[in-house]
C-alpha positions in Angstrom: 12.6 2.6 -17.9 9.1 3.5 -18.6 6.3 3.8 -16.1 3.1 2.4 -17.5 -0.2 1.7 -15.9 -1.5 -1.7 -16.9 -5.0 -3.1 -16.3 -5.1 -6.1 -18.6 -2.8 -8.5 -20.3 -3.8 -7.0 -23.6 -2.6 -3.6 -22.5 0.8 -5.3 -21.6 0.9 -6.9 -25.0 0.2 -3.5 -26.6 3.0 -1.9 -24.6 5.3 -4.6 -26.0 4.3 -3.9 -29.6 4.9 -0.2 -29.1 8.3 -0.7 -27.6 9.3 -3.2 -30.2 8.7 -0.6 -32.9 11.3 1.8 -31.3 13.7 -0.5 -29.5 15.6 -3.5 -30.9 16.8 -4.6 -27.5 14.8 -5.6 -24.5 13.6 -2.5 -22.6 13.3 -2.3 -18.8 9.9 -1.2 -17.7 8.5 -0.1 -14.3 4.8 -0.5 -14.4 2.1 0.6 -12.1 -1.1 -1.1 -10.8 -3.6 1.3 -9.6 -7.1 -0.1 -10.1 -9.2 -2.9 -8.8 -9.2 -4.6 -12.2 -5.5 -4.1 -12.5 -5.0 -5.8 -9.2 -7.3 -8.7 -10.2 -5.5 -9.0 -13.5 -2.0 -8.7 -12.0 -1.0 -12.4 -12.7 -2.1 -12.0 -16.4 -0.3 -8.7 -16.8 2.9 -10.1 -15.3 2.7 -13.2 -17.5 2.1 -11.0 -20.6 5.1 -8.8 -19.8 7.4 -11.7 -19.0 6.3 -13.4 -22.3 7.0 -10.3 -24.3 10.0 -10.0 -26.5 10.9 -6.4 -25.9 9.7 -5.5 -22.4 11.6 -6.5 -19.2 9.5 -5.8 -16.1 11.8 -4.7 -13.3 9.4 -3.2 -10.8 5.7 -3.0 -10.0 4.5 0.2 -8.3 1.4 0.2 -6.2 -0.6 3.3 -7.1 -2.7 3.4 -4.0 -4.4 6.8 -4.5 -6.0 5.8 -7.8 -6.7 2.3 -6.4 -8.5 3.7 -3.3 -10.5 6.1 -5.6 -11.4 3.1 -7.8 -12.7 1.0 -4.9 -14.3 4.0 -3.2 -12.3 3.4 -0.1 -10.2 5.5 2.2 -6.5 6.3 2.0 -6.1 4.7 5.5 -3.3 2.2 5.6 -5.8 -0.6 6.7 -7.9 -0.1 3.6 -5.0 -1.1 1.3 -3.5 -4.1 3.2 -4.9 -6.7 0.8 -3.7 -4.8 -2.3 -0.2 -4.2 -0.9 0.2 -7.8 0.0 -1.0 -8.9 -3.4 1.5 -6.6 -5.2 4.3 -7.9 -3.0 3.3 -11.6 -3.5 3.0 -11.5 -7.3 6.1 -9.3 -7.7 8.3 -11.4 -5.6 7.0 -14.6 -7.2 8.4 -13.4 -10.5 11.6 -11.7 -9.3 10.1 -8.2 -9.9 10.7 -5.5 -7.3 7.5 -4.3 -5.6 7.4 -0.6 -4.9 5.1 0.6 -2.1 2.7 3.5 -2.3 3.6 7.2 -2.0 3.3 8.8 1.5 1.6 12.2 0.7 2.1 13.8 4.1 5.6 14.8 2.9 6.4 16.9 6.0 5.5 14.0 8.4 8.8 12.2 8.4 8.0 10.1 11.5 4.8 8.8 9.8 6.8 8.1 6.6 9.4 6.2 8.6 6.7 4.1 10.3 4.9 3.3 7.0 8.2 2.6 5.2 9.3 0.2 7.9 5.9 -1.6 7.7 6.3 -1.7 3.9 9.8 -3.2 4.3 8.3 -5.8 6.7 5.6 -6.6 4.0 8.4 -7.4 1.5 8.4 -4.2 -0.6 11.8 -3.4 -2.1 11.2 0.4 -1.9 8.7 3.2 -1.8 7.6 6.0 -4.0 8.4 9.5 -2.8 7.2 13.0 -3.7 9.8 15.2 -1.9 13.6 15.1 -1.6 13.4 15.1 2.2 11.7 11.7 2.1 14.6 10.0 0.4 16.9 9.4 3.4 14.0 8.2 5.5 12.9 5.7 2.9 16.5 4.5 2.2 17.0 3.9 5.9 13.8 2.0 6.3 14.4 -0.2 3.3 18.0 -1.1 4.4 18.8 -3.6 7.1 20.0 -2.1 10.3 23.4 -2.9 11.7 21.7 -5.0 14.4 19.7 -7.0 11.8 22.9 -7.5 9.7 24.9 -8.7 12.7 22.1 -11.1 13.7 21.8 -12.5 10.2 25.5 -13.0 9.8 25.8 -14.8 13.2 22.8 -16.9 12.4 24.3 -18.0 9.1 27.6 -18.8 10.8 25.8 -20.8 13.4 23.8 -22.6 10.8 26.9 -23.6 8.9 28.5 -24.9 12.2 25.4 -26.9 12.9 25.4 -28.3 9.4 29.0 -29.6 9.9 27.8 -31.2 13.2 25.0 -32.9 11.2 22.1 -31.0 12.7 19.1 -29.7 10.7 17.1 -27.4 13.0 18.9 -25.8 15.9 18.5 -23.2 18.6 20.0 -19.7 18.1 19.5 -17.0 20.7 16.6 -18.9 22.2 14.8 -19.4 18.9 14.3 -22.6 16.8 16.0 -22.1 13.5 15.4 -24.0 10.3 15.9 -23.5 6.6 13.2 -20.7 6.1 14.7 -18.7 8.9 18.2 -19.2 7.3 16.8 -17.9 4.0 15.4 -14.8 5.7 18.9 -14.1 7.2 20.5 -14.6 3.8 18.0 -12.1 2.3 19.2 -9.5 4.9 22.8 -10.1 4.0 22.0 -9.9 0.3 20.2 -6.6 0.7 23.2 -5.2 2.5 25.5 -6.4 -0.3 23.4 -4.9 -3.1 
């Protein structure tokens, strides 16, 4: 895969033309959005890449440091909430994996764990890393825990039992459960199975 920074749909089309000259088969691409204009143009960029004949977008990386520099903001996590949510939303809408920003305090594994868990909760599929010691922390944060997996499996079983009984929404462990909650549980099981 190629990592390519894209700011406009035209740049995405250019990437397709370059790759088409050297590859006869569709080529997987991980691209990065790291500017205000790139974030604004994200729908157009994704559409251009999806419409291309030789580029297969597999992931979008949020390049927060360049983005923060571009908007003249701070690296503080609160300063990039909007951008992170937009990357997740547009990526997931097109079945492209969203990859969260790098955590530059590479010796602060507790901070990395906290930020990774928040990223997982936002819907990111993974996180950039800059040091090998970060890998197990990130992998753990982006994998469902045994408790989450057990909960999801039990919820799915309970849903199926309630479906047989002719019920739509039902109560599970004191919570009202309906189709969206079921789909969230299925996502947890799917992540475990991948």
